[in-house]
Residue frames relative to the residue before (quaternion, step in Angstrom):
aa qw qx qy qz dx dy dz
M 1.0000 0.0000 0.0000 0.0000 0.00 0.00 0.00
H 0.5256 -0.6490 0.4556 0.3081 3.58 -1.01 0.82
G 0.5701 -0.6524 0.3862 0.3167 3.59 -0.86 1.03
P 0.6909 0.4728 -0.3009 0.4566 3.63 0.72 -0.96
T 0.6106 0.5470 -0.3552 0.4493 3.59 1.07 -0.66
L 0.6324 0.5244 -0.3212 0.4710 3.57 1.02 -0.81
V 0.6629 0.5092 -0.3109 0.4522 3.58 0.93 -0.91
V 0.6365 0.5182 -0.3289 0.4671 3.59 0.98 -0.83
F 0.6511 0.5117 -0.3104 0.4668 3.56 0.95 -0.89
A 0.6637 0.5031 -0.3042 0.4625 3.59 0.93 -0.90
A 0.6450 0.5247 -0.3262 0.4497 3.60 0.99 -0.82
I 0.6592 0.4953 -0.3077 0.4748 3.58 0.93 -0.90
L 0.6626 0.5124 -0.3046 0.4534 3.56 0.93 -0.90
A 0.6574 0.5053 -0.3145 0.4621 3.60 0.92 -0.89
A 0.6520 0.5075 -0.3184 0.4647 3.59 0.98 -0.80
L 0.6485 0.5111 -0.3186 0.4656 3.60 0.98 -0.81
V 0.6551 0.5021 -0.3164 0.4675 3.59 0.94 -0.87
T 0.6158 0.5434 -0.3419 0.4567 3.58 1.01 -0.79
A 0.6778 0.4917 -0.2904 0.4632 3.56 0.90 -0.94
V 0.6600 0.5079 -0.3128 0.4567 3.60 0.94 -0.86
L 0.6736 0.4868 -0.3040 0.4657 3.59 0.87 -0.92
H 0.6348 0.5183 -0.3397 0.4615 3.58 1.01 -0.75
A 0.6487 0.5131 -0.3213 0.4612 3.59 0.97 -0.83
V 0.6465 0.5049 -0.3221 0.4726 3.60 0.96 -0.85
W 0.6676 0.4915 -0.3075 0.4672 3.59 0.94 -0.86
F 0.6236 0.5668 -0.3471 0.4116 3.60 0.97 -0.85
F 0.7558 0.3565 -0.2018 0.5108 3.59 0.99 -0.79
N 0.7614 0.2343 -0.1569 0.5837 3.62 1.27 -0.15
K 0.0090 -0.8642 0.5029 -0.0133 3.57 0.66 1.12
N 0.6205 0.5587 -0.3524 0.4227 3.60 1.21 -0.24
I 0.5081 0.6206 -0.4491 0.3937 3.62 1.21 0.01
P 0.3494 -0.7699 0.4856 0.2220 3.63 -0.41 1.14
G 0.8171 0.2940 -0.2164 0.4463 3.55 -1.09 0.77
L 0.5538 0.6544 -0.4019 0.3218 3.59 1.10 -0.52
R 0.6457 0.5157 -0.3258 0.4592 3.61 0.95 -0.80
L 0.6554 0.5057 -0.3106 0.4672 3.58 1.01 -0.77
W 0.6359 0.5047 -0.3290 0.4823 3.60 1.04 -0.69
T 0.5869 0.5566 -0.3687 0.4581 3.58 1.13 -0.57
F 0.6501 0.4973 -0.3124 0.4822 3.59 0.97 -0.82
S 0.6002 0.5686 -0.3532 0.4379 3.57 1.05 -0.76
Y 0.7094 0.4369 -0.2596 0.4883 3.58 0.88 -0.92
L 0.5680 0.5712 -0.3863 0.4493 3.58 1.15 -0.47
F 0.6908 0.4506 -0.2820 0.4902 3.60 0.92 -0.87
A 0.5832 0.5433 -0.3783 0.4707 3.60 1.15 -0.47
T 0.6253 0.5239 -0.3289 0.4758 3.57 1.08 -0.72
V 0.6286 0.5301 -0.3276 0.4653 3.58 0.98 -0.85
F 0.6393 0.5316 -0.3221 0.4526 3.58 0.96 -0.86
C 0.6812 0.4906 -0.2918 0.4584 3.60 0.87 -0.95
V 0.6536 0.5045 -0.3152 0.4679 3.58 0.95 -0.85
N 0.6247 0.5402 -0.3353 0.4533 3.56 1.05 -0.77
L 0.6277 0.5283 -0.3403 0.4595 3.61 1.01 -0.73
L 0.6686 0.5190 -0.2994 0.4405 3.57 1.03 -0.78
V 0.7877 0.3189 -0.1520 0.5047 3.58 1.02 -0.78
Q 0.3815 0.7734 -0.4616 0.2082 3.60 1.24 0.02
E 0.6050 0.5645 -0.3677 0.4244 3.60 1.11 -0.53
H 0.6996 0.4486 -0.2597 0.4918 3.58 1.20 -0.47
L 0.6549 0.4816 -0.3031 0.4974 3.59 1.29 0.05
P 0.5700 -0.5353 0.4683 0.4114 3.59 -1.19 0.37
E 0.5963 -0.6130 0.3747 0.3581 3.58 -0.96 0.86
A 0.6454 0.5308 -0.3324 0.4373 3.59 0.94 -0.82
V 0.6462 0.5113 -0.3196 0.4678 3.59 0.98 -0.84
S 0.6559 0.5149 -0.3105 0.4563 3.57 0.95 -0.88
V 0.6432 0.5178 -0.3226 0.4627 3.59 0.99 -0.81
V 0.6466 0.5146 -0.3238 0.4607 3.60 0.92 -0.87
L 0.6714 0.4937 -0.3001 0.4642 3.59 0.89 -0.93
T 0.6542 0.5212 -0.3173 0.4469 3.59 0.95 -0.86
Q 0.7168 0.4564 -0.2685 0.4536 3.56 0.71 -1.06
T 0.6743 0.4964 -0.3017 0.4560 3.59 0.93 -0.87
S 0.6924 0.4850 -0.2965 0.4443 3.61 0.82 -0.91
T 0.6518 0.4981 -0.3350 0.4635 3.61 0.97 -0.75
A 0.6578 0.5053 -0.3161 0.4605 3.58 0.96 -0.83
L 0.6883 0.4764 -0.2897 0.4640 3.60 0.90 -0.88
T 0.5622 0.5784 -0.3874 0.4465 3.60 1.13 -0.54
A 0.7125 0.4409 -0.2525 0.4839 3.56 0.85 -0.99
Y 0.6517 0.5337 -0.3274 0.4281 3.58 0.97 -0.84
F 0.6915 0.4505 -0.2939 0.4822 3.61 0.89 -0.81
C 0.5692 0.5483 -0.3865 0.4754 3.60 1.17 -0.45
F 0.6471 0.5161 -0.3020 0.4730 3.58 1.03 -0.84
L 0.6582 0.4984 -0.3108 0.4709 3.59 0.93 -0.88
G 0.6418 0.5194 -0.3231 0.4625 3.59 1.01 -0.77
G 0.6428 0.5218 -0.3201 0.4605 3.57 1.00 -0.78
R 0.6522 0.5028 -0.3169 0.4705 3.58 0.96 -0.81
A 0.6569 0.5057 -0.3170 0.4607 3.58 0.94 -0.86
Y 0.6655 0.5033 -0.3142 0.4529 3.59 0.92 -0.85
A 0.7011 0.4589 -0.2630 0.4782 3.57 1.03 -0.78
G 0.5148 -0.6688 0.4054 0.3513 3.60 1.27 -0.01
R 0.4082 0.7059 -0.4815 0.3214 3.59 1.19 0.45
S 0.5782 -0.5878 0.4385 0.3576 3.55 -1.21 0.50
P 0.5851 -0.5816 0.4209 0.3772 3.63 -1.12 0.58
V 0.3266 -0.7288 0.5665 0.2031 3.56 -1.20 0.54
P 0.5391 -0.6037 0.4592 0.3661 3.61 -1.11 0.55
H 0.4125 -0.7472 0.4744 0.2156 3.56 -0.93 0.92
G 0.4751 0.7139 -0.4271 0.2866 3.58 1.21 -0.28
Y 0.6594 0.5121 -0.3220 0.4464 3.60 0.91 -0.87
A 0.6590 0.5027 -0.3100 0.4657 3.58 0.94 -0.90
A 0.6489 0.5187 -0.3220 0.4541 3.60 0.94 -0.86
A 0.6590 0.5030 -0.3090 0.4660 3.58 0.98 -0.85
A 0.6598 0.5090 -0.3154 0.4540 3.60 0.93 -0.86
I 0.6574 0.4971 -0.3124 0.4723 3.59 0.97 -0.84
A 0.6383 0.5283 -0.3288 0.4532 3.60 0.99 -0.81
V 0.6510 0.5012 -0.3160 0.4744 3.59 0.96 -0.85
M 0.6513 0.5221 -0.3191 0.4488 3.59 0.91 -0.90
V 0.6597 0.4996 -0.3089 0.4687 3.58 0.94 -0.88
A 0.6484 0.5212 -0.3203 0.4532 3.60 0.96 -0.86
V 0.6689 0.4825 -0.3030 0.4774 3.60 0.92 -0.87
S 0.6288 0.5339 -0.3319 0.4576 3.59 1.03 -0.76
L 0.6448 0.5048 -0.3173 0.4783 3.58 1.02 -0.76
Y 0.5960 0.5542 -0.3574 0.4582 3.57 1.12 -0.66
F 0.7268 0.4071 -0.2335 0.5015 3.57 0.95 -0.92
T 0.6234 0.4952 -0.3531 0.4914 3.57 1.30 0.24
L 0.8033 0.3113 -0.1291 0.4911 3.55 0.79 -1.05
V 0.7526 0.3837 -0.2117 0.4915 3.60 0.98 -0.81
V 0.7861 0.0091 0.0377 0.6168 3.56 0.73 -1.12
P 0.2314 -0.8111 0.5154 0.1514 3.63 0.13 1.18
H 0.1742 0.7637 -0.5940 0.1832 3.57 -0.72 1.12
M 0.2396 -0.8182 0.5079 0.1237 3.55 -0.02 1.29
G 0.6248 0.5497 -0.3406 0.4376 3.59 1.04 -0.73
A 0.6445 0.5145 -0.3217 0.4651 3.59 0.99 -0.79
R 0.6494 0.5078 -0.3199 0.4670 3.57 0.98 -0.83
F 0.6334 0.5376 -0.3223 0.4539 3.55 1.03 -0.82
A 0.6650 0.4949 -0.2985 0.4730 3.58 0.99 -0.87
L 0.6490 0.5266 -0.3200 0.4462 3.58 0.97 -0.87
A 0.6226 0.5729 -0.3437 0.4074 3.59 1.01 -0.79
G 0.7314 0.4391 -0.2450 0.4607 3.57 1.12 -0.58
V 0.5179 0.6767 -0.4232 0.3078 3.60 1.16 -0.36
I 0.7496 0.3913 -0.2323 0.4806 3.58 0.55 -1.15
S 0.6787 0.4902 -0.3123 0.4490 3.59 0.84 -0.93
G 0.6492 0.5203 -0.3266 0.4485 3.61 0.93 -0.80
V 0.6552 0.5136 -0.3101 0.4591 3.56 0.95 -0.89
Y 0.6993 0.4690 -0.2884 0.4559 3.60 0.86 -0.90
F 0.6167 0.5210 -0.3597 0.4678 3.60 1.06 -0.60
I 0.6575 0.4927 -0.3108 0.4779 3.59 0.97 -0.80
L 0.6309 0.5171 -0.3311 0.4743 3.61 1.02 -0.74
T 0.6077 0.5393 -0.3510 0.4655 3.60 1.08 -0.67
A 0.6507 0.5135 -0.3110 0.4650 3.57 0.95 -0.90
R 0.6658 0.5000 -0.3055 0.4619 3.56 0.93 -0.88
T 0.6319 0.5493 -0.3302 0.4359 3.61 1.02 -0.77
L 0.7625 0.4009 -0.2095 0.4626 3.57 0.87 -0.94
A 0.6563 0.5125 -0.3217 0.4507 3.61 1.12 -0.52
T 0.4800 0.6200 -0.4734 0.4014 3.57 0.58 1.21
G 0.7067 0.4855 -0.3351 0.3906 3.55 -1.25 0.43
G 0.5881 -0.5950 0.3665 0.4071 3.60 1.26 -0.12
F 0.5007 -0.6866 0.4432 0.2855 3.57 -0.87 1.00
Q 0.6480 0.5349 -0.3341 0.4271 3.59 0.95 -0.82
R 0.6895 0.4683 -0.2808 0.4759 3.56 1.06 -0.69
W 0.8134 0.1241 -0.0287 0.5676 3.59 0.94 -0.92
P 0.0231 -0.8470 0.5305 0.0247 3.66 0.54 1.00
I 0.6393 0.5342 -0.3423 0.4344 3.61 0.97 -0.79
R 0.6346 0.5332 -0.3365 0.4469 3.58 0.99 -0.78
Y 0.6698 0.4930 -0.3032 0.4652 3.57 0.97 -0.83
L 0.6256 0.5222 -0.3399 0.4694 3.61 1.03 -0.70
F 0.6466 0.5031 -0.3116 0.4814 3.57 0.97 -0.88
A 0.6475 0.5188 -0.3170 0.4595 3.58 0.96 -0.88
G 0.6381 0.5296 -0.3314 0.4500 3.59 1.02 -0.75
M 0.6455 0.5152 -0.3172 0.4662 3.58 0.98 -0.86
V 0.7007 0.4670 -0.2719 0.4658 3.57 0.80 -1.05
G 0.6605 0.5220 -0.3096 0.4421 3.58 0.94 -0.86
F 0.6383 0.5134 -0.3280 0.4705 3.60 0.99 -0.79
H 0.6590 0.5002 -0.3133 0.4662 3.57 0.93 -0.88
G 0.6477 0.5220 -0.3209 0.4528 3.59 0.96 -0.82
A 0.6541 0.5043 -0.3115 0.4699 3.58 0.97 -0.84
F 0.6390 0.5223 -0.3244 0.4623 3.59 0.99 -0.81
V 0.6579 0.5148 -0.3100 0.4539 3.58 0.93 -0.92
L 0.6703 0.4954 -0.3007 0.4634 3.58 0.99 -0.80
L 0.7751 0.3943 -0.1825 0.4586 3.56 0.91 -0.94
R 0.4795 0.7149 -0.4362 0.2621 3.61 1.16 -0.28
P 0.5952 0.5398 -0.4102 0.4314 3.70 0.96 -0.47
L 0.6574 0.4844 -0.3115 0.4860 3.59 1.06 -0.72
L 0.6417 0.5446 -0.3301 0.4273 3.55 0.98 -0.84
F 0.7805 0.3223 -0.1667 0.5091 3.58 0.96 -0.86
R 0.3494 -0.7848 0.4664 0.2109 3.60 1.32 0.12
L 0.2317 0.8117 -0.4993 0.1954 3.50 0.75 1.14
S 0.4671 0.6761 -0.4596 0.3368 3.60 1.20 0.16
V 0.0733 0.7950 -0.5907 0.1168 3.55 -0.07 1.33
P 0.6498 -0.5249 0.3570 0.4181 3.62 -1.12 0.43
A 0.6094 -0.5636 0.4120 0.3759 3.54 -1.15 0.64
G 0.7966 0.2833 -0.2353 0.4793 3.53 -0.95 0.91
A 0.5865 0.5726 -0.3777 0.4307 3.59 1.22 -0.28
D 0.3700 -0.7222 0.5426 0.2170 3.55 -1.12 0.68
L 0.4375 -0.6697 0.5301 0.2812 3.54 -1.06 0.76
D 0.5531 -0.6005 0.4663 0.3406 3.50 -1.14 0.68
A 0.5526 -0.6502 0.4087 0.3238 3.60 -0.90 0.94
S 0.6548 0.5087 -0.3233 0.4560 3.58 0.98 -0.78
M 0.6312 0.5224 -0.3303 0.4687 3.57 1.09 -0.74
I 0.6326 0.5290 -0.3300 0.4594 3.59 0.99 -0.82
E 0.6668 0.5028 -0.3013 0.4602 3.57 0.93 -0.90
L 0.6581 0.5119 -0.3106 0.4564 3.59 0.97 -0.88
V 0.6654 0.4976 -0.2996 0.4690 3.55 0.90 -0.96
S 0.6401 0.5367 -0.3276 0.4414 3.57 0.93 -0.89
Q 0.6499 0.5202 -0.3237 0.4497 3.57 0.94 -0.84
Y 0.6804 0.4855 -0.2965 0.4620 3.59 0.87 -0.93
V 0.6643 0.5111 -0.3055 0.4517 3.57 0.93 -0.93
V 0.6905 0.4673 -0.2862 0.4723 3.59 0.85 -0.94
L 0.6259 0.5362 -0.3423 0.4513 3.60 1.03 -0.75
E 0.6731 0.4775 -0.3005 0.4781 3.59 0.91 -0.90
A 0.6510 0.5167 -0.3184 0.4559 3.58 0.97 -0.84
T 0.6423 0.5213 -0.3241 0.4589 3.58 1.04 -0.75
I 0.6486 0.4989 -0.3144 0.4813 3.57 0.97 -0.87
A 0.6530 0.5069 -0.3153 0.4661 3.59 0.95 -0.87
L 0.6206 0.5522 -0.3375 0.4427 3.57 1.00 -0.82
V 0.6750 0.4855 -0.2942 0.4713 3.58 0.92 -0.93
M 0.6969 0.4876 -0.2860 0.4413 3.58 0.81 -1.00
I 0.6741 0.4787 -0.3036 0.4735 3.60 0.94 -0.86
A 0.6119 0.5295 -0.3513 0.4711 3.60 1.06 -0.67
F 0.6400 0.5153 -0.3149 0.4751 3.56 0.97 -0.87
G 0.6571 0.5103 -0.3039 0.4642 3.57 1.00 -0.83
S 0.6271 0.5391 -0.3362 0.4507 3.59 1.03 -0.76
V 0.6587 0.4941 -0.3055 0.4782 3.57 0.98 -0.86
M 0.6346 0.5238 -0.3275 0.4644 3.60 1.03 -0.76
L 0.6462 0.5036 -0.3229 0.4738 3.59 1.01 -0.76
A 0.6173 0.5262 -0.3435 0.4733 3.59 1.03 -0.73
N 0.6564 0.5001 -0.3051 0.4754 3.57 1.00 -0.83
E 0.6136 0.5467 -0.3441 0.4541 3.59 1.05 -0.75
H 0.6677 0.5029 -0.3027 0.4579 3.57 0.94 -0.90
I 0.6588 0.5033 -0.3116 0.4643 3.59 0.93 -0.88
T 0.6448 0.5185 -0.3155 0.4646 3.58 0.99 -0.85
A 0.6534 0.5060 -0.3171 0.4654 3.59 0.96 -0.85
E 0.6407 0.5173 -0.3292 0.4621 3.60 1.02 -0.75
L 0.6507 0.5065 -0.3160 0.4692 3.58 0.98 -0.85
R 0.6377 0.5112 -0.3257 0.4752 3.57 1.02 -0.79
H 0.6342 0.5307 -0.3256 0.4584 3.56 1.02 -0.80
L 0.6639 0.4977 -0.3040 0.4681 3.57 0.95 -0.88
A 0.6785 0.4972 -0.2897 0.4567 3.58 1.06 -0.74
E 0.7723 0.3878 -0.1838 0.4683 3.59 1.10 -0.65
V 0.7541 0.3986 -0.1903 0.4860 3.58 1.11 -0.60
D 0.4582 -0.6528 0.5338 0.2810 3.55 -1.07 0.84
P 0.4245 -0.7554 0.4298 0.2541 3.63 -0.52 1.09
L 0.6568 0.5233 -0.3266 0.4337 3.61 1.07 -0.59
T 0.8172 0.2698 -0.1114 0.4969 3.58 0.76 -1.04
C 0.3452 -0.7745 0.4647 0.2550 3.60 1.30 -0.25
V 0.5136 0.5361 -0.4849 0.4623 3.58 1.04 0.83
F 0.6906 -0.4736 0.3251 0.4394 3.58 -1.25 0.23
N 0.4294 -0.6641 0.5384 0.2910 3.54 -1.15 0.63
R 0.7505 -0.4229 0.2511 0.4415 3.58 -1.28 0.19
R 0.6771 0.5034 -0.3102 0.4380 3.60 0.81 -0.96
A 0.6861 0.4739 -0.2912 0.4690 3.58 0.86 -0.94
F 0.6357 0.5319 -0.3357 0.4476 3.59 1.00 -0.80
L 0.6648 0.4975 -0.3115 0.4621 3.60 0.91 -0.85
T 0.6174 0.5360 -0.3419 0.4632 3.59 1.06 -0.71
L 0.6836 0.4701 -0.2826 0.4815 3.58 0.91 -0.91
L 0.6265 0.5298 -0.3390 0.4603 3.59 1.06 -0.70
D 0.6140 0.5387 -0.3437 0.4632 3.59 1.01 -0.74
K 0.6686 0.4930 -0.2998 0.4691 3.58 0.93 -0.90
A 0.6538 0.5082 -0.3138 0.4645 3.58 1.00 -0.82
I 0.6222 0.5320 -0.3360 0.4658 3.58 1.06 -0.72
S 0.6504 0.5093 -0.3166 0.4662 3.59 0.93 -0.86
A 0.6658 0.4900 -0.3060 0.4723 3.58 0.95 -0.85
G 0.6610 0.5093 -0.3091 0.4562 3.58 0.96 -0.85
E 0.6418 0.5184 -0.3291 0.4594 3.58 1.04 -0.71
R 0.6501 0.5083 -0.3224 0.4637 3.58 0.99 -0.79
M 0.7463 0.3946 -0.2097 0.4934 3.56 0.94 -0.92
R 0.3359 -0.7621 0.4799 0.2760 3.58 1.35 -0.14
R 0.4385 0.6623 -0.4774 0.3756 3.54 0.86 1.06
P 0.5186 -0.6365 0.4607 0.3371 3.60 -1.05 0.65
L 0.1372 -0.7732 0.6135 0.0839 3.55 -1.23 0.50
P 0.1748 -0.8035 0.5614 0.0934 3.60 -0.17 1.22
V 0.1174 -0.7693 0.6262 0.0476 3.54 -1.13 0.80
L 0.1623 -0.7816 0.5984 0.0692 3.56 -0.92 0.98
V 0.0979 -0.7400 0.6598 0.0860 3.55 -1.09 0.77
L 0.0836 -0.8202 0.5654 -0.0223 3.55 -0.72 1.11
D 0.0375 -0.7898 0.6122 -0.0011 3.55 -0.98 0.86
L 0.4090 -0.7157 0.5104 0.2448 3.57 -0.82 1.04
D 0.4304 -0.7274 0.4806 0.2338 3.57 -0.82 1.03
H 0.8658 0.0685 -0.0689 0.4908 3.55 -1.15 0.84
F 0.1946 0.8200 -0.5204 0.1375 3.58 1.02 0.73
K 0.6072 0.5571 -0.3585 0.4387 3.60 1.06 -0.68
V 0.6298 0.5238 -0.3292 0.4697 3.56 1.05 -0.76
I 0.6264 0.5346 -0.3335 0.4589 3.57 1.02 -0.82
N 0.6667 0.4971 -0.3014 0.4665 3.58 0.92 -0.92
D 0.6770 0.4959 -0.2961 0.4562 3.57 0.93 -0.91
T 0.7061 0.4688 -0.2591 0.4633 3.59 1.03 -0.79
W 0.8205 0.2621 -0.0912 0.4998 3.54 0.81 -1.06
G 0.5107 -0.6500 0.4239 0.3701 3.58 1.23 -0.08
H 0.6960 -0.4908 0.3220 0.4136 3.53 -1.28 0.19
S 0.5872 0.5598 -0.3848 0.4401 3.60 1.10 -0.50
G 0.6409 0.5035 -0.3180 0.4844 3.57 1.06 -0.75
G 0.6446 0.5167 -0.3201 0.4636 3.58 0.99 -0.81
D 0.6447 0.5126 -0.3227 0.4663 3.59 0.99 -0.78
D 0.6313 0.5244 -0.3302 0.4663 3.59 1.00 -0.79
V 0.6406 0.5252 -0.3210 0.4591 3.57 0.99 -0.83
L 0.6648 0.5039 -0.3124 0.4544 3.60 0.87 -0.89
R 0.6748 0.4864 -0.3035 0.4646 3.58 0.90 -0.88
Q 0.6525 0.5114 -0.3153 0.4619 3.58 0.97 -0.83
F 0.6289 0.5365 -0.3427 0.4463 3.57 0.98 -0.78
V 0.6552 0.5070 -0.3201 0.4596 3.60 0.91 -0.85
V 0.6271 0.5301 -0.3371 0.4606 3.59 0.98 -0.82
L 0.6774 0.4831 -0.2935 0.4707 3.59 0.89 -0.90
A 0.6365 0.5392 -0.3351 0.4381 3.58 0.96 -0.82
H 0.6665 0.5107 -0.3146 0.4427 3.58 0.93 -0.85
R 0.5788 0.5765 -0.3840 0.4303 3.61 1.14 -0.42
C 0.7196 0.4351 -0.2389 0.4856 3.56 1.16 -0.57
L 0.6744 0.5131 -0.2793 0.4515 3.60 1.25 -0.19
R 0.4529 -0.6420 0.5444 0.2939 3.51 -1.35 0.38
K 0.6910 -0.4731 0.3373 0.4301 3.57 -1.28 0.19
E 0.7132 0.4661 -0.2702 0.4485 3.59 0.98 -0.78
D 0.5397 0.6092 -0.4148 0.4069 3.62 1.22 -0.20
V 0.2285 -0.7944 0.5562 0.0857 3.57 -1.00 0.85
M 0.1056 -0.8006 0.5897 0.0121 3.54 -0.88 1.04
G 0.0028 -0.7990 0.6012 -0.0138 3.55 -1.08 0.78
R 0.3766 -0.6854 0.5715 0.2486 3.52 -1.28 0.45
L 0.2947 -0.7899 0.5173 0.1475 3.56 -0.53 1.20
G 0.7089 -0.3698 0.2635 0.5397 3.56 1.19 -0.53
G 0.8291 0.1336 -0.1063 0.5324 3.57 -1.03 0.74
E 0.7684 -0.3008 0.2583 0.5023 3.54 -0.77 -1.13
E 0.5490 0.6185 -0.3897 0.4053 3.60 1.24 0.33
F 0.0717 -0.7951 0.6019 -0.0191 3.55 -0.90 1.06
A 0.1438 -0.7641 0.6186 0.1132 3.54 -1.31 0.28
I 0.0949 -0.7700 0.6301 0.0333 3.55 -1.21 0.64
F 0.0498 -0.7591 0.6408 0.1031 3.57 -1.10 0.61
L 0.2847 -0.7871 0.5421 0.0737 3.50 -1.10 0.93
P 0.2137 -0.7948 0.5535 0.1277 3.62 -0.06 1.20
N 0.8439 0.1555 -0.1260 0.4979 3.57 -1.16 0.69
A 0.5625 0.5367 -0.4249 0.4637 3.58 1.00 0.85
D 0.3316 -0.7293 0.5557 0.2220 3.59 -1.16 0.51
T 0.7523 -0.3941 0.2660 0.4561 3.56 -1.32 -0.02
D 0.6647 0.5059 -0.3164 0.4497 3.59 0.88 -0.91
G 0.6526 0.5150 -0.3137 0.4589 3.55 0.99 -0.82
A 0.6450 0.5211 -0.3180 0.4597 3.57 1.03 -0.81
L 0.6525 0.5048 -0.3153 0.4690 3.58 0.97 -0.83
L 0.6301 0.5317 -0.3317 0.4586 3.56 1.06 -0.75
V 0.6533 0.5031 -0.3094 0.4736 3.60 0.95 -0.87
A 0.6607 0.5177 -0.3061 0.4492 3.57 0.94 -0.95
E 0.6797 0.4836 -0.2958 0.4653 3.58 0.90 -0.85
R 0.6421 0.5130 -0.3296 0.4647 3.57 0.99 -0.79
L 0.6502 0.5106 -0.3144 0.4666 3.58 0.98 -0.82
R 0.6458 0.5267 -0.3212 0.4499 3.58 0.93 -0.91
A 0.6807 0.4899 -0.2898 0.4611 3.58 0.90 -0.95
L 0.6489 0.5237 -0.3229 0.4476 3.58 0.98 -0.81
V 0.6529 0.5102 -0.3158 0.4623 3.59 0.95 -0.87
A 0.6742 0.5081 -0.2968 0.4463 3.56 0.92 -0.89
S 0.7182 0.4536 -0.2469 0.4663 3.57 1.11 -0.66
Q 0.7234 0.4107 -0.2277 0.5062 3.60 1.26 -0.18
P 0.1965 -0.7829 0.5802 0.1082 3.64 -0.05 1.21
V 0.4741 -0.6769 0.4901 0.2773 3.55 -1.10 0.74
E 0.4184 -0.7069 0.5126 0.2501 3.56 -0.79 1.03
H 0.2422 0.7476 -0.5831 0.2059 3.57 -0.70 1.13
S 0.4211 -0.7024 0.5149 0.2533 3.56 -0.98 0.85
P 0.5793 -0.1773 -0.7951 -0.0261 1.61 -1.98 1.56
Q 0.7978 0.1569 -0.1153 0.5706 3.63 1.19 -0.12
P 0.6273 -0.5553 0.3787 0.3935 3.61 -1.15 0.53
I 0.3528 -0.7210 0.5627 0.1977 3.56 -1.25 0.61
A 0.3559 -0.7265 0.5499 0.2077 3.56 -0.73 1.08
L 0.0349 -0.8158 0.5762 -0.0364 3.57 -0.99 0.86
T 0.0046 0.7591 -0.6508 -0.0141 3.54 -1.14 0.75
V 0.2180 -0.7756 0.5825 0.1080 3.55 -1.28 0.35
S 0.2509 -0.7342 0.6110 0.1573 3.55 -1.15 0.72
V 0.1364 -0.8224 0.5523 0.0037 3.55 -0.85 1.04
G 0.1121 -0.7570 0.6398 0.0707 3.51 -1.08 0.87
V 0.1529 -0.7969 0.5822 0.0504 3.58 -0.92 0.95
A 0.0366 0.7694 -0.6367 0.0366 3.56 -0.93 0.95
V 0.2686 -0.7473 0.5859 0.1618 3.56 -1.14 0.67
Y 0.5303 -0.6466 0.4460 0.3190 3.54 -0.86 0.99
A 0.1241 -0.7699 0.6237 0.0536 3.53 -1.03 0.92
R 0.6356 -0.5493 0.3706 0.3961 3.56 -1.10 0.67
G 0.7701 0.3009 -0.2538 0.5020 3.53 -0.85 1.02
D 0.5047 0.6431 -0.4270 0.3864 3.58 1.25 -0.18
S 0.2615 -0.6836 0.6463 0.2159 3.52 -1.25 0.50
A 0.6825 -0.4563 0.3499 0.4512 3.55 -1.26 0.15
Q 0.6611 0.5052 -0.3090 0.4606 3.57 0.94 -0.85
A 0.6527 0.5348 -0.3233 0.4282 3.60 0.97 -0.84
V 0.6934 0.4509 -0.2960 0.4777 3.60 0.84 -0.90
L 0.6155 0.5323 -0.3479 0.4656 3.59 1.10 -0.61
Q 0.6442 0.5223 -0.3250 0.4544 3.58 0.99 -0.80
R 0.6577 0.4910 -0.3220 0.4720 3.62 0.97 -0.75
A 0.6477 0.4887 -0.3232 0.4871 3.59 1.02 -0.74
D 0.6297 0.5374 -0.3260 0.4566 3.58 1.07 -0.75
A 0.6409 0.5156 -0.3202 0.4700 3.57 1.02 -0.81
A 0.6429 0.5066 -0.3223 0.4755 3.58 1.02 -0.76
M 0.6228 0.5330 -0.3418 0.4596 3.58 1.03 -0.73
Y 0.6632 0.4911 -0.3147 0.4691 3.62 0.96 -0.79
R 0.5947 0.5341 -0.3718 0.4721 3.60 1.11 -0.52
A 0.6237 0.5245 -0.3362 0.4721 3.57 1.08 -0.74
K 0.6180 0.5336 -0.3390 0.4673 3.59 1.07 -0.74
Q 0.7036 0.4801 -0.2690 0.4496 3.54 0.83 -1.02
A 0.6761 0.4902 -0.2899 0.4675 3.58 1.16 -0.58
G 0.7519 -0.4100 0.2121 0.4707 3.60 1.21 0.21
R 0.4496 -0.7076 0.4308 0.3340 3.60 1.33 0.03
N 0.7759 0.3086 -0.2588 0.4856 3.54 -1.36 0.19
R 0.5502 0.5856 -0.3807 0.4577 3.54 1.03 0.96
V 0.2930 -0.6980 0.6170 0.2150 3.52 -1.41 0.19
E 0.0440 -0.7908 0.6104 -0.0065 3.57 -0.88 1.01
L 0.3036 -0.7461 0.5720 0.1553 3.55 -1.13 0.80
A 0.3687 -0.7221 0.5430 0.2186 3.56 -0.88 0.97
D 0.5567 -0.5780 0.4709 0.3663 3.58 -1.26 0.40
T 0.3485 -0.7177 0.5653 0.2097 3.55 -1.00 0.85
L 0.3985 -0.7493 0.4791 0.2240 3.56 -0.77 1.06
I 0.7958 -0.0638 0.1084 0.5923 3.57 0.60 -1.14
S 0.3512 -0.7427 0.5255 0.2211 3.57 -0.77 0.94
L 0.5558 -0.6102 0.4499 0.3410 3.55 -1.21 0.51
């Protein structure tokens, strides 16, 4: 394929990808990293356009545009990867200094000691490193959990390695002042532009897949999580409880389940309004999490009623957690203007028995919770176990 034709194709493609990513970001501004990836493709477009018009520009200007645009393409790809992975922002001073040094050295090998091979090698140093750093940033958390991230990291990492190694691959290290053969320049240009075009398409495809991954995760979060308290909703909690029951049955381990109901919640709503009731619910969840382990699962069954299951815990441990939670809630009034709201909770505890369904063990814990209500509230009651494991 003719070199200029490849460059024209790459320029059009980079501009289209820039426009598409910008449109996706414009309507989904909460997708992390997408705006930065848009800038990355914008600088890739600048690089391609510069290749097309470089014969009409002073050589020094063309070199500055080439080196700066390639470096910024990789740098913004790296920043987008960090943002998508939830990493903290990095200071831009080091990158700016490295790019400035690279441009200065490139100008030296343009104006003082002309050396096209050296300029070619310099163009890949910063961009190759940042592409590889992007791959390393995203390839974390396990392939089974984040397959799209690993695929994107593979694409970016391969491109970064190619950019770093291409001077060795094409053996462009010629003596200072020597001119490269025109046919060699044309051949190398074709291979470099072809690889860059393929990488551009694949990385763009990966960016869109990552955007889709984020949107899908948000939709799943909305479908599974109670928006007020940020714990699992009833449907998601029952699904997780079913899975925990199956695991507990295989391992022959007990599975305690707690049902909790906030005492006099209707009075709180009537006295303090729904804003006060919402504050109480959120505060209760915060306090509950102080008493739970990472593997414990909490859900909101509806209204002021919650449930918790405790994997790898026994009856005594469950009662201890329930009592500690009850005491903590009773000792921590909810901050609300004009005065704090006193709060207590009644807790029922049931232990999964062989043959129980999720609904059955919840019903026994719920019955125990109502016994706690009838016995004066602010209590913990244990349900009868039907069949031991």
